[in-house]
All heavy atoms as TSV, in Angstrom:
chain	resi	resn	atom	element	x	y	z
A	1	MET	N	N	56.117	-51.302	61.085
A	1	MET	CA	C	55.095	-50.812	60.183
A	1	MET	C	C	53.887	-50.402	61.022
A	1	MET	O	O	53.524	-51.075	61.982
A	1	MET	CB	C	54.745	-51.935	59.206
A	1	MET	CG	C	53.830	-51.530	58.111
A	1	MET	SD	S	53.972	-52.635	56.693
A	1	MET	CE	C	53.997	-51.405	55.441
A	2	SER	N	N	53.256	-49.323	60.649
A	2	SER	CA	C	52.097	-48.820	61.396
A	2	SER	C	C	50.792	-49.339	60.781
A	2	SER	O	O	50.761	-49.709	59.601
A	2	SER	CB	C	52.082	-47.290	61.379
A	2	SER	OG	O	51.702	-46.814	60.100
A	3	PRO	N	N	49.714	-49.340	61.570
A	3	PRO	CA	C	48.415	-49.715	61.007
A	3	PRO	C	C	48.028	-48.842	59.811
A	3	PRO	O	O	47.451	-49.337	58.836
A	3	PRO	CB	C	47.447	-49.512	62.177
A	3	PRO	CG	C	48.286	-49.718	63.387
A	3	PRO	CD	C	49.634	-49.142	63.018
A	4	GLN	N	N	48.371	-47.563	59.856
A	4	GLN	CA	C	48.035	-46.671	58.745
A	4	GLN	C	C	48.778	-47.075	57.471
A	4	GLN	O	O	48.215	-47.022	56.377
A	4	GLN	CB	C	48.348	-45.213	59.101
A	4	GLN	CG	C	47.947	-44.223	58.021
A	4	GLN	CD	C	46.462	-44.252	57.668
A	4	GLN	OE1	O	45.611	-44.435	58.533
A	4	GLN	NE2	N	46.145	-44.070	56.397
A	5	GLN	N	N	50.020	-47.501	57.604
A	5	GLN	CA	C	50.786	-47.941	56.437
A	5	GLN	C	C	50.166	-49.203	55.826
A	5	GLN	O	O	50.095	-49.339	54.605
A	5	GLN	CB	C	52.242	-48.202	56.822
A	5	GLN	CG	C	53.009	-46.932	57.117
A	5	GLN	CD	C	54.380	-47.222	57.699
A	5	GLN	OE1	O	54.492	-47.943	58.685
A	5	GLN	NE2	N	55.404	-46.656	57.077
A	6	VAL	N	N	49.734	-50.129	56.677
A	6	VAL	CA	C	49.074	-51.339	56.193
A	6	VAL	C	C	47.775	-50.955	55.490
A	6	VAL	O	O	47.466	-51.451	54.404
A	6	VAL	CB	C	48.815	-52.329	57.350
A	6	VAL	CG1	C	47.964	-53.503	56.876
A	6	VAL	CG2	C	50.127	-52.819	57.936
A	7	LYS	N	N	47.024	-50.046	56.089
A	7	LYS	CA	C	45.762	-49.610	55.490
A	7	LYS	C	C	45.990	-49.005	54.110
A	7	LYS	O	O	45.251	-49.280	53.166
A	7	LYS	CB	C	45.063	-48.607	56.401
A	7	LYS	CG	C	43.709	-48.183	55.886
A	7	LYS	CD	C	42.984	-47.294	56.883
A	7	LYS	CE	C	41.598	-46.936	56.365
A	7	LYS	NZ	N	40.804	-46.215	57.360
A	8	GLU	N	N	47.026	-48.194	53.976
A	8	GLU	CA	C	47.321	-47.580	52.674
A	8	GLU	C	C	47.590	-48.636	51.606
A	8	GLU	O	O	47.181	-48.485	50.455
A	8	GLU	CB	C	48.499	-46.621	52.810
A	8	GLU	CG	C	48.134	-45.357	53.563
A	8	GLU	CD	C	49.324	-44.472	53.893
A	8	GLU	OE1	O	50.429	-44.688	53.340
A	8	GLU	OE2	O	49.154	-43.558	54.727
A	9	LEU	N	N	48.242	-49.722	51.975
A	9	LEU	CA	C	48.488	-50.809	51.024
A	9	LEU	C	C	47.176	-51.484	50.619
A	9	LEU	O	O	46.989	-51.849	49.460
A	9	LEU	CB	C	49.433	-51.836	51.638
A	9	LEU	CG	C	50.858	-51.350	51.885
A	9	LEU	CD1	C	51.617	-52.358	52.734
A	9	LEU	CD2	C	51.577	-51.095	50.576
A	10	LEU	N	N	46.271	-51.635	51.571
A	10	LEU	CA	C	44.986	-52.272	51.290
A	10	LEU	C	C	44.068	-51.381	50.454
A	10	LEU	O	O	43.220	-51.878	49.712
A	10	LEU	CB	C	44.295	-52.661	52.595
A	10	LEU	CG	C	45.025	-53.731	53.414
A	10	LEU	CD1	C	44.384	-53.881	54.777
A	10	LEU	CD2	C	45.068	-55.053	52.672
A	11	LEU	N	N	44.259	-50.078	50.552
A	11	LEU	CA	C	43.409	-49.142	49.806
A	11	LEU	C	C	43.649	-49.195	48.304
A	11	LEU	O	O	42.853	-48.662	47.533
A	11	LEU	CB	C	43.592	-47.716	50.331
A	11	LEU	CG	C	43.065	-47.473	51.748
A	11	LEU	CD1	C	43.337	-46.039	52.184
A	11	LEU	CD2	C	41.587	-47.803	51.848
A	12	VAL	N	N	44.705	-49.861	47.874
A	12	VAL	CA	C	44.944	-50.060	46.444
A	12	VAL	C	C	43.800	-50.883	45.848
A	12	VAL	O	O	43.370	-50.655	44.727
A	12	VAL	CB	C	46.306	-50.749	46.207
A	12	VAL	CG1	C	46.469	-51.169	44.765
A	12	VAL	CG2	C	47.436	-49.840	46.641
A	13	LYS	N	N	43.270	-51.831	46.640
A	13	LYS	CA	C	42.211	-52.713	46.157
A	13	LYS	C	C	40.849	-52.394	46.766
A	13	LYS	O	O	39.826	-52.568	46.122
A	13	LYS	CB	C	42.570	-54.170	46.450
A	13	LYS	CG	C	41.522	-55.154	45.941
A	13	LYS	CD	C	42.001	-56.572	45.906
A	13	LYS	CE	C	42.948	-56.912	44.818
A	13	LYS	NZ	N	42.503	-56.839	43.449
A	14	PHE	N	N	40.829	-51.927	48.010
A	14	PHE	CA	C	39.580	-51.730	48.742
A	14	PHE	C	C	39.332	-50.245	48.998
A	14	PHE	O	O	40.258	-49.451	49.007
A	14	PHE	CB	C	39.631	-52.483	50.080
A	14	PHE	CG	C	39.878	-53.951	49.923
A	14	PHE	CD1	C	41.146	-54.476	50.064
A	14	PHE	CD2	C	38.837	-54.814	49.604
A	14	PHE	CE1	C	41.389	-55.833	49.910
A	14	PHE	CE2	C	39.067	-56.177	49.444
A	14	PHE	CZ	C	40.350	-56.684	49.596
A	15	GLU	N	N	38.068	-49.896	49.227
A	15	GLU	CA	C	37.696	-48.498	49.460
A	15	GLU	C	C	37.968	-48.096	50.913
A	15	GLU	O	O	37.872	-48.918	51.822
A	15	GLU	CB	C	36.216	-48.292	49.153
A	15	GLU	CG	C	35.881	-48.483	47.688
A	15	GLU	CD	C	34.418	-48.238	47.400
A	15	GLU	OE1	O	33.830	-47.360	48.046
A	15	GLU	OE2	O	33.871	-48.930	46.533
A	16	GLU	N	N	38.272	-46.829	51.120
A	16	GLU	CA	C	38.595	-46.271	52.446
A	16	GLU	C	C	37.558	-46.651	53.495
A	16	GLU	O	O	37.897	-47.085	54.585
A	16	GLU	CB	C	38.710	-44.749	52.332
A	16	GLU	CG	C	38.847	-44.025	53.656
A	16	GLU	CD	C	40.237	-44.062	54.248
A	16	GLU	OE1	O	41.216	-44.134	53.483
A	16	GLU	OE2	O	40.341	-44.037	55.488
A	17	LYS	N	N	36.284	-46.504	53.164
A	17	LYS	CA	C	35.222	-46.748	54.142
A	17	LYS	C	C	35.111	-48.221	54.525
A	17	LYS	O	O	34.515	-48.556	55.536
A	17	LYS	CB	C	33.882	-46.251	53.608
A	17	LYS	CG	C	33.382	-47.003	52.374
A	17	LYS	CD	C	32.068	-46.436	51.877
A	17	LYS	CE	C	31.591	-47.025	50.594
A	17	LYS	NZ	N	31.462	-48.445	50.516
A	18	ASP	N	N	35.722	-49.109	53.750
A	18	ASP	CA	C	35.597	-50.546	53.966
A	18	ASP	C	C	36.706	-51.144	54.837
A	18	ASP	O	O	36.607	-52.289	55.246
A	18	ASP	CB	C	35.617	-51.290	52.627
A	18	ASP	CG	C	34.417	-50.972	51.762
A	18	ASP	OD1	O	33.386	-50.535	52.293
A	18	ASP	OD2	O	34.511	-51.167	50.533
A	19	VAL	N	N	37.775	-50.388	55.106
A	19	VAL	CA	C	38.982	-50.959	55.698
A	19	VAL	C	C	39.274	-50.379	57.080
A	19	VAL	O	O	39.291	-49.159	57.262
A	19	VAL	CB	C	40.204	-50.706	54.778
A	19	VAL	CG1	C	41.473	-51.276	55.390
A	19	VAL	CG2	C	39.966	-51.277	53.397
A	20	GLN	N	N	39.546	-51.277	58.025
A	20	GLN	CA	C	40.000	-50.874	59.354
A	20	GLN	C	C	41.183	-51.772	59.721
A	20	GLN	O	O	41.129	-52.990	59.529
A	20	GLN	CB	C	38.888	-51.035	60.382
A	20	GLN	CG	C	39.309	-50.622	61.777
A	20	GLN	CD	C	38.184	-50.794	62.784
A	20	GLN	OE1	O	37.091	-51.250	62.451
A	20	GLN	NE2	N	38.456	-50.440	64.011
A	21	VAL	N	N	42.249	-51.161	60.243
A	21	VAL	CA	C	43.444	-51.916	60.619
A	21	VAL	C	C	43.862	-51.510	62.027
A	21	VAL	O	O	43.981	-50.323	62.333
A	21	VAL	CB	C	44.613	-51.651	59.635
A	21	VAL	CG1	C	45.850	-52.438	60.048
A	21	VAL	CG2	C	44.211	-51.979	58.207
A	22	ASP	N	N	44.096	-52.507	62.859
A	22	ASP	CA	C	44.606	-52.296	64.206
A	22	ASP	C	C	45.842	-53.162	64.379
A	22	ASP	O	O	46.001	-54.171	63.702
A	22	ASP	CB	C	43.556	-52.705	65.254
A	22	ASP	CG	C	42.290	-51.879	65.149
A	22	ASP	OD1	O	42.395	-50.638	65.187
A	22	ASP	OD2	O	41.202	-52.473	65.018
A	23	GLY	N	N	46.698	-52.773	65.319
A	23	GLY	CA	C	47.861	-53.591	65.624
A	23	GLY	C	C	49.088	-52.748	65.828
A	23	GLY	O	O	49.028	-51.511	65.847
A	24	GLU	N	N	50.201	-53.429	65.986
A	24	GLU	CA	C	51.468	-52.735	66.170
A	24	GLU	C	C	52.600	-53.677	65.820
A	24	GLU	O	O	52.403	-54.891	65.732
A	24	GLU	CB	C	51.604	-52.230	67.600
A	24	GLU	CG	C	51.540	-53.311	68.647
A	24	GLU	CD	C	51.597	-52.746	70.053
A	24	GLU	OE1	O	52.528	-52.002	70.342
A	24	GLU	OE2	O	50.700	-53.071	70.839
A	25	GLY	N	N	53.765	-53.098	65.633
A	25	GLY	CA	C	54.915	-53.913	65.269
A	25	GLY	C	C	54.678	-54.584	63.940
A	25	GLY	O	O	54.481	-53.929	62.931
A	26	ALA	N	N	54.643	-55.906	63.953
A	26	ALA	CA	C	54.438	-56.666	62.715
A	26	ALA	C	C	53.177	-57.517	62.771
A	26	ALA	O	O	52.968	-58.373	61.930
A	26	ALA	CB	C	55.658	-57.550	62.459
A	27	LYS	N	N	52.314	-57.264	63.785
A	27	LYS	CA	C	51.083	-58.047	63.950
A	27	LYS	C	C	49.878	-57.133	63.815
A	27	LYS	O	O	49.786	-56.118	64.500
A	27	LYS	CB	C	51.068	-58.728	65.319
A	27	LYS	CG	C	52.195	-59.714	65.483
A	27	LYS	CD	C	52.166	-60.361	66.844
A	27	LYS	CE	C	53.348	-61.297	66.986
A	27	LYS	NZ	N	53.354	-61.966	68.288
A	28	PHE	N	N	48.951	-57.525	62.942
A	28	PHE	CA	C	47.814	-56.661	62.638
A	28	PHE	C	C	46.509	-57.438	62.578
A	28	PHE	O	O	46.483	-58.622	62.244
A	28	PHE	CB	C	48.044	-55.949	61.297
A	28	PHE	CG	C	49.259	-55.091	61.306
A	28	PHE	CD1	C	50.472	-55.574	60.852
A	28	PHE	CD2	C	49.206	-53.800	61.808
A	28	PHE	CE1	C	51.614	-54.784	60.886
A	28	PHE	CE2	C	50.333	-53.006	61.846
A	28	PHE	CZ	C	51.546	-53.502	61.383
A	29	HIS	N	N	45.424	-56.733	62.881
A	29	HIS	CA	C	44.074	-57.256	62.689
A	29	HIS	C	C	43.411	-56.366	61.640
A	29	HIS	O	O	43.333	-55.148	61.803
A	29	HIS	CB	C	43.248	-57.250	63.969
A	29	HIS	CG	C	41.866	-57.769	63.738
A	29	HIS	ND1	N	41.603	-59.118	63.644
A	29	HIS	CD2	C	40.697	-57.150	63.506
A	29	HIS	CE1	C	40.323	-59.282	63.392
A	29	HIS	NE2	N	39.751	-58.100	63.304
A	30	VAL	N	N	42.959	-56.988	60.571
A	30	VAL	CA	C	42.358	-56.279	59.453
A	30	VAL	C	C	40.868	-56.621	59.395
A	30	VAL	O	O	40.499	-57.794	59.413
A	30	VAL	CB	C	43.042	-56.704	58.127
A	30	VAL	CG1	C	42.332	-56.108	56.934
A	30	VAL	CG2	C	44.510	-56.314	58.134
A	31	THR	N	N	40.036	-55.595	59.349
A	31	THR	CA	C	38.599	-55.773	59.159
A	31	THR	C	C	38.225	-55.098	57.852
A	31	THR	O	O	38.484	-53.907	57.673
A	31	THR	CB	C	37.801	-55.148	60.327
A	31	THR	OG1	O	38.238	-55.742	61.552
A	31	THR	CG2	C	36.311	-55.371	60.154
A	32	ILE	N	N	37.660	-55.879	56.942
A	32	ILE	CA	C	37.257	-55.332	55.647
A	32	ILE	C	C	35.852	-55.822	55.333
A	32	ILE	O	O	35.566	-57.011	55.428
A	32	ILE	CB	C	38.208	-55.758	54.509
A	32	ILE	CG1	C	39.644	-55.319	54.812
A	32	ILE	CG2	C	37.731	-55.176	53.174
A	32	ILE	CD1	C	40.670	-55.808	53.805
A	33	LYS	N	N	35.015	-54.879	54.970
A	33	LYS	CA	C	33.657	-55.187	54.519
A	33	LYS	C	C	33.576	-54.678	53.081
A	33	LYS	O	O	33.628	-53.470	52.853
A	33	LYS	CB	C	32.631	-54.493	55.406
A	33	LYS	CG	C	31.206	-54.876	55.100
A	33	LYS	CD	C	30.260	-54.252	56.089
A	33	LYS	CE	C	29.955	-55.291	57.150
A	33	LYS	NZ	N	28.818	-54.922	57.988
A	34	SER	N	N	33.502	-55.605	52.122
A	34	SER	CA	C	33.572	-55.208	50.717
A	34	SER	C	C	32.742	-56.139	49.839
A	34	SER	O	O	32.720	-57.353	50.048
A	34	SER	CB	C	35.020	-55.232	50.246
A	34	SER	OG	O	35.099	-55.002	48.859
A	35	ASP	N	N	32.130	-55.570	48.825
A	35	ASP	CA	C	31.390	-56.365	47.849
A	35	ASP	C	C	32.331	-57.174	46.947
A	35	ASP	O	O	31.884	-58.077	46.244
A	35	ASP	CB	C	30.489	-55.472	47.008
A	35	ASP	CG	C	29.297	-54.942	47.817
A	35	ASP	OD1	O	28.907	-55.595	48.808
A	35	ASP	OD2	O	28.762	-53.885	47.462
A	36	LEU	N	N	33.631	-56.871	46.983
A	36	LEU	CA	C	34.589	-57.681	46.222
A	36	LEU	C	C	34.612	-59.121	46.724
A	36	LEU	O	O	35.053	-60.019	46.012
A	36	LEU	CB	C	36.001	-57.085	46.342
A	36	LEU	CG	C	36.251	-55.757	45.648
A	36	LEU	CD1	C	37.661	-55.266	45.953
A	36	LEU	CD2	C	36.056	-55.885	44.149
A	37	PHE	N	N	34.146	-59.354	47.941
A	37	PHE	CA	C	34.149	-60.688	48.526
A	37	PHE	C	C	32.926	-61.530	48.149
A	37	PHE	O	O	32.883	-62.717	48.456
A	37	PHE	CB	C	34.223	-60.608	50.054
A	37	PHE	CG	C	35.489	-59.976	50.578
A	37	PHE	CD1	C	35.444	-59.089	51.642
A	37	PHE	CD2	C	36.723	-60.256	50.029
A	37	PHE	CE1	C	36.588	-58.510	52.150
A	37	PHE	CE2	C	37.890	-59.690	50.522
A	37	PHE	CZ	C	37.819	-58.809	51.587
A	38	LYS	N	N	31.939	-60.920	47.504
A	38	LYS	CA	C	30.708	-61.658	47.153
A	38	LYS	C	C	31.036	-62.884	46.313
A	38	LYS	O	O	31.753	-62.809	45.327
A	38	LYS	CB	C	29.740	-60.763	46.387
A	38	LYS	CG	C	28.945	-59.865	47.291
A	38	LYS	CD	C	27.849	-59.148	46.528
A	38	LYS	CE	C	27.059	-58.288	47.506
A	38	LYS	NZ	N	26.077	-57.468	46.867
A	39	GLY	N	N	30.486	-64.014	46.746
A	39	GLY	CA	C	30.651	-65.256	46.017
A	39	GLY	C	C	31.987	-65.949	46.223
A	39	GLY	O	O	32.228	-67.003	45.641
A	40	LEU	N	N	32.860	-65.380	47.043
A	40	LEU	CA	C	34.175	-65.973	47.258
A	40	LEU	C	C	34.207	-66.777	48.547
A	40	LEU	O	O	33.649	-66.366	49.565
A	40	LEU	CB	C	35.256	-64.885	47.328
A	40	LEU	CG	C	35.475	-64.044	46.082
A	40	LEU	CD1	C	36.573	-63.022	46.333
A	40	LEU	CD2	C	35.817	-64.913	44.883
A	41	MET	N	N	34.876	-67.908	48.504
A	41	MET	CA	C	35.098	-68.716	49.690
A	41	MET	C	C	36.087	-67.964	50.595
A	41	MET	O	O	36.849	-67.116	50.114
A	41	MET	CB	C	35.689	-70.080	49.297
A	41	MET	CG	C	34.765	-70.907	48.416
A	41	MET	SD	S	33.221	-71.353	49.230
A	41	MET	CE	C	33.808	-72.528	50.409
A	42	PRO	N	N	36.098	-68.268	51.886
A	42	PRO	CA	C	36.984	-67.554	52.821
A	42	PRO	C	C	38.452	-67.522	52.398
A	42	PRO	O	O	39.107	-66.485	52.506
A	42	PRO	CB	C	36.794	-68.314	54.135
A	42	PRO	CG	C	35.390	-68.808	54.056
A	42	PRO	CD	C	35.197	-69.187	52.607
A	43	VAL	N	N	38.977	-68.623	51.888
A	43	VAL	CA	C	40.388	-68.628	51.501
A	43	VAL	C	C	40.652	-67.668	50.339
A	43	VAL	O	O	41.699	-67.008	50.291
A	43	VAL	CB	C	40.896	-70.060	51.200
A	43	VAL	CG1	C	40.298	-70.602	49.918
A	43	VAL	CG2	C	42.400	-70.093	51.156
A	44	LYS	N	N	39.720	-67.544	49.415
A	44	LYS	CA	C	39.878	-66.607	48.294
A	44	LYS	C	C	39.826	-65.160	48.786
A	44	LYS	O	O	40.538	-64.289	48.280
A	44	LYS	CB	C	38.812	-66.843	47.224
A	44	LYS	CG	C	38.963	-68.144	46.504
A	44	LYS	CD	C	40.227	-68.172	45.674
A	44	LYS	CE	C	40.305	-69.423	44.839
A	44	LYS	NZ	N	41.589	-69.533	44.157
A	45	ARG	N	N	38.980	-64.890	49.775
A	45	ARG	CA	C	38.918	-63.557	50.381
A	45	ARG	C	C	40.269	-63.209	51.011
A	45	ARG	O	O	40.788	-62.116	50.831
A	45	ARG	CB	C	37.818	-63.499	51.438
A	45	ARG	CG	C	36.423	-63.628	50.871
A	45	ARG	CD	C	35.382	-63.649	51.956
A	45	ARG	NE	N	34.038	-63.797	51.394
A	45	ARG	CZ	C	32.927	-63.523	52.036
A	45	ARG	NH1	N	32.953	-63.117	53.292
A	45	ARG	NH2	N	31.773	-63.677	51.444
A	46	GLN	N	N	40.823	-64.172	51.745
A	46	GLN	CA	C	42.117	-63.952	52.388
A	46	GLN	C	C	43.213	-63.721	51.352
A	46	GLN	O	O	44.089	-62.879	51.547
A	46	GLN	CB	C	42.472	-65.140	53.276
A	46	GLN	CG	C	41.584	-65.272	54.483
A	46	GLN	CD	C	41.798	-66.566	55.240
A	46	GLN	OE1	O	42.560	-67.435	54.810
A	46	GLN	NE2	N	41.113	-66.712	56.357
A	47	GLN	N	N	43.155	-64.450	50.258
A	47	GLN	CA	C	44.160	-64.284	49.207
A	47	GLN	C	C	44.129	-62.886	48.612
A	47	GLN	O	O	45.184	-62.331	48.263
A	47	GLN	CB	C	43.977	-65.340	48.124
A	47	GLN	CG	C	44.389	-66.721	48.580
A	47	GLN	CD	C	44.027	-67.824	47.596
A	47	GLN	OE1	O	43.210	-67.637	46.688
A	47	GLN	NE2	N	44.628	-68.992	47.784
A	48	LEU	N	N	42.940	-62.293	48.492
A	48	LEU	CA	C	42.847	-60.908	48.004
A	48	LEU	C	C	43.593	-59.957	48.934
A	48	LEU	O	O	44.298	-59.053	48.488
A	48	LEU	CB	C	41.389	-60.467	47.901
A	48	LEU	CG	C	40.582	-60.928	46.704
A	48	LEU	CD1	C	39.151	-60.408	46.809
A	48	LEU	CD2	C	41.203	-60.450	45.405
A	49	VAL	N	N	43.429	-60.166	50.237
A	49	VAL	CA	C	44.089	-59.305	51.224
A	49	VAL	C	C	45.593	-59.556	51.228
A	49	VAL	O	O	46.389	-58.618	51.157
A	49	VAL	CB	C	43.490	-59.524	52.628
A	49	VAL	CG1	C	44.248	-58.722	53.671
A	49	VAL	CG2	C	42.009	-59.141	52.634
A	50	TYR	N	N	45.993	-60.816	51.282
A	50	TYR	CA	C	47.424	-61.136	51.275
A	50	TYR	C	C	48.110	-60.608	50.017
A	50	TYR	O	O	49.274	-60.203	50.062
A	50	TYR	CB	C	47.650	-62.646	51.384
A	50	TYR	CG	C	47.482	-63.196	52.772
A	50	TYR	CD1	C	46.718	-64.338	52.982
A	50	TYR	CD2	C	48.087	-62.611	53.880
A	50	TYR	CE1	C	46.558	-64.876	54.247
A	50	TYR	CE2	C	47.930	-63.132	55.149
A	50	TYR	CZ	C	47.180	-64.262	55.327
A	50	TYR	OH	O	47.016	-64.795	56.586
A	51	GLY	N	N	47.390	-60.582	48.909
A	51	GLY	CA	C	47.965	-60.060	47.669
A	51	GLY	C	C	48.406	-58.608	47.784
A	51	GLY	O	O	49.358	-58.190	47.125
A	52	CYS	N	N	47.735	-57.849	48.631
A	52	CYS	CA	C	48.102	-56.443	48.847
A	52	CYS	C	C	49.333	-56.297	49.743
A	52	CYS	O	O	49.952	-55.231	49.786
A	52	CYS	CB	C	46.939	-55.692	49.497
A	52	CYS	SG	S	45.436	-55.633	48.528
A	53	LEU	N	N	49.663	-57.361	50.480
A	53	LEU	CA	C	50.721	-57.288	51.494
A	53	LEU	C	C	51.908	-58.206	51.202
A	53	LEU	O	O	52.762	-58.412	52.066
A	53	LEU	CB	C	50.130	-57.654	52.865
A	53	LEU	CG	C	48.923	-56.844	53.328
A	53	LEU	CD1	C	48.350	-57.428	54.609
A	53	LEU	CD2	C	49.305	-55.384	53.526
A	54	THR	N	N	51.975	-58.739	49.994
A	54	THR	CA	C	52.984	-59.740	49.644
A	54	THR	C	C	54.401	-59.296	49.977
A	54	THR	O	O	55.154	-60.020	50.626
A	54	THR	CB	C	52.889	-60.097	48.143
A	54	THR	OG1	O	51.572	-60.584	47.884
A	54	THR	CG2	C	53.904	-61.139	47.751
A	55	ASP	N	N	54.801	-58.120	49.535
A	55	ASP	CA	C	56.177	-57.658	49.749
A	55	ASP	C	C	56.477	-57.450	51.225
A	55	ASP	O	O	57.577	-57.766	51.690
A	55	ASP	CB	C	56.436	-56.362	48.979
A	55	ASP	CG	C	56.419	-56.563	47.476
A	55	ASP	OD1	O	56.587	-57.717	47.011
A	55	ASP	OD2	O	56.229	-55.567	46.750
A	56	GLN	N	N	55.501	-56.929	51.972
A	56	GLN	CA	C	55.713	-56.655	53.384
A	56	GLN	C	C	55.792	-57.952	54.203
A	56	GLN	O	O	56.548	-58.036	55.165
A	56	GLN	CB	C	54.601	-55.752	53.930
A	56	GLN	CG	C	54.656	-54.337	53.395
A	56	GLN	CD	C	54.338	-54.222	51.905
A	56	GLN	OE1	O	53.581	-55.021	51.355
A	56	GLN	NE2	N	54.930	-53.244	51.248
A	57	ILE	N	N	55.050	-58.961	53.804
A	57	ILE	CA	C	55.127	-60.261	54.466
A	57	ILE	C	C	56.483	-60.910	54.161
A	57	ILE	O	O	57.154	-61.430	55.052
A	57	ILE	CB	C	53.959	-61.168	54.037
A	57	ILE	CG1	C	52.642	-60.607	54.588
A	57	ILE	CG2	C	54.180	-62.608	54.511
A	57	ILE	CD1	C	51.391	-61.264	54.035
A	58	ALA	N	N	56.907	-60.841	52.907
A	58	ALA	CA	C	58.193	-61.423	52.505
A	58	ALA	C	C	59.366	-60.769	53.229
A	58	ALA	O	O	60.329	-61.453	53.590
A	58	ALA	CB	C	58.366	-61.304	50.992
A	59	SER	N	N	59.278	-59.462	53.468
A	59	SER	CA	C	60.379	-58.748	54.124
A	59	SER	C	C	60.336	-58.874	55.645
A	59	SER	O	O	61.301	-58.510	56.318
A	59	SER	CB	C	60.336	-57.261	53.755
A	59	SER	OG	O	59.248	-56.619	54.406
A	60	GLY	N	N	59.208	-59.345	56.191
A	60	GLY	CA	C	59.071	-59.455	57.640
A	60	GLY	C	C	58.465	-58.225	58.294
A	60	GLY	O	O	58.249	-58.208	59.504
A	61	GLU	N	N	58.180	-57.187	57.503
A	61	GLU	CA	C	57.533	-55.992	58.063
A	61	GLU	C	C	56.155	-56.337	58.621
A	61	GLU	O	O	55.698	-55.731	59.575
A	61	GLU	CB	C	57.376	-54.914	56.989
A	61	GLU	CG	C	58.654	-54.267	56.564
A	61	GLU	CD	C	58.401	-53.239	55.471
A	61	GLU	OE1	O	58.308	-53.650	54.295
A	61	GLU	OE2	O	58.271	-52.051	55.802
A	62	VAL	N	N	55.489	-57.292	57.972
A	62	VAL	CA	C	54.209	-57.810	58.452
A	62	VAL	C	C	54.429	-59.293	58.732
A	62	VAL	O	O	54.799	-60.049	57.832
A	62	VAL	CB	C	53.090	-57.611	57.406
A	62	VAL	CG1	C	51.812	-58.301	57.847
A	62	VAL	CG2	C	52.848	-56.126	57.172
A	63	HIS	N	N	54.222	-59.677	59.990
A	63	HIS	CA	C	54.471	-61.065	60.377
A	63	HIS	C	C	53.170	-61.854	60.533
A	63	HIS	O	O	53.085	-62.999	60.114
A	63	HIS	CB	C	55.258	-61.111	61.687
A	63	HIS	CG	C	55.437	-62.487	62.216
A	63	HIS	ND1	N	56.247	-63.420	61.608
A	63	HIS	CD2	C	54.897	-63.104	63.290
A	63	HIS	CE1	C	56.191	-64.551	62.292
A	63	HIS	NE2	N	55.382	-64.388	63.316
A	64	ALA	N	N	52.181	-61.238	61.152
A	64	ALA	CA	C	50.922	-61.930	61.404
A	64	ALA	C	C	49.749	-61.021	61.062
A	64	ALA	O	O	49.749	-59.844	61.408
A	64	ALA	CB	C	50.841	-62.350	62.862
A	65	VAL	N	N	48.766	-61.586	60.368
A	65	VAL	CA	C	47.568	-60.840	60.008
A	65	VAL	C	C	46.357	-61.694	60.353
A	65	VAL	O	O	46.217	-62.804	59.838
A	65	VAL	CB	C	47.531	-60.498	58.500
A	65	VAL	CG1	C	46.284	-59.706	58.160
A	65	VAL	CG2	C	48.779	-59.752	58.074
A	66	THR	N	N	45.512	-61.191	61.243
A	66	THR	CA	C	44.226	-61.838	61.463
A	66	THR	C	C	43.191	-61.010	60.710
A	66	THR	O	O	43.336	-59.788	60.588
A	66	THR	CB	C	43.863	-61.934	62.952
A	66	THR	OG1	O	43.873	-60.635	63.524
A	66	THR	CG2	C	44.824	-62.825	63.699
A	67	MET	N	N	42.182	-61.683	60.186
A	67	MET	CA	C	41.249	-60.993	59.303
A	67	MET	C	C	39.794	-61.273	59.676
A	67	MET	O	O	39.454	-62.403	60.005
A	67	MET	CB	C	41.462	-61.437	57.862
A	67	MET	CG	C	42.813	-61.158	57.310
A	67	MET	SD	S	42.917	-61.750	55.599
A	67	MET	CE	C	44.644	-62.190	55.530
A	68	SER	N	N	38.996	-60.240	59.562
A	68	SER	CA	C	37.534	-60.344	59.610
A	68	SER	C	C	37.066	-59.775	58.273
A	68	SER	O	O	37.160	-58.565	58.045
A	68	SER	CB	C	36.960	-59.526	60.760
A	68	SER	OG	O	37.402	-60.033	61.989
A	69	LEU	N	N	36.598	-60.647	57.406
A	69	LEU	CA	C	36.261	-60.246	56.038
A	69	LEU	C	C	34.807	-60.582	55.759
A	69	LEU	O	O	34.377	-61.715	55.969
A	69	LEU	CB	C	37.173	-60.984	55.040
A	69	LEU	CG	C	38.672	-60.892	55.319
A	69	LEU	CD1	C	39.436	-61.777	54.353
A	69	LEU	CD2	C	39.166	-59.467	55.255
A	70	SER	N	N	34.050	-59.599	55.275
A	70	SER	CA	C	32.643	-59.824	54.978
A	70	SER	C	C	32.183	-58.920	53.840
A	70	SER	O	O	32.896	-58.023	53.418
A	70	SER	CB	C	31.794	-59.556	56.232
A	70	SER	OG	O	31.925	-58.217	56.637
A	71	THR	N	N	30.968	-59.196	53.371
A	71	THR	CA	C	30.365	-58.359	52.344
A	71	THR	C	C	29.439	-57.354	53.018
A	71	THR	O	O	29.129	-57.472	54.213
A	71	THR	CB	C	29.551	-59.190	51.339
A	71	THR	OG1	O	28.504	-59.843	52.027
A	71	THR	CG2	C	30.434	-60.211	50.640
A	72	HIS	N	N	28.959	-56.374	52.269
A	72	HIS	CA	C	28.046	-55.363	52.817
A	72	HIS	C	C	26.668	-55.920	53.112
A	72	HIS	O	O	25.969	-55.406	53.961
A	72	HIS	CB	C	27.930	-54.166	51.863
A	72	HIS	CG	C	29.166	-53.330	51.815
A	72	HIS	ND1	N	29.549	-52.536	52.858
A	72	HIS	CD2	C	30.113	-53.197	50.869
A	72	HIS	CE1	C	30.677	-51.921	52.559
A	72	HIS	NE2	N	31.057	-52.316	51.345
A	73	SER	N	N	26.260	-56.956	52.405
A	73	SER	CA	C	24.908	-57.477	52.617
A	73	SER	C	C	24.899	-58.771	53.390
A	73	SER	O	O	25.820	-59.408	53.648
A	73	SER	CB	C	24.193	-57.666	51.289
A	73	SER	OG	O	25.016	-58.334	50.359
C-alpha cells in the first residue's frame, strides 16, 4: 500500500490540508492536524484514525501506524 492510498482513506474523515502520510510497505507515519480532535484524549484521537484504516489493518496491508495528532490551535 502506498502513502497516497492511506491518505485517501483518511480523507474520508479529515480534510486534505490536514493530512500527511509517509512510509512504505505496510508501515506508515501519519500526521494530522484537525479540529475534530478538540477535547479528545489521545486514545480517542487514535481511534478516529484507526477507524479509517480498519479493513487495511485486518488484511495486513497496513501493519504499523505511528501518529502525530493535534488540533489547529
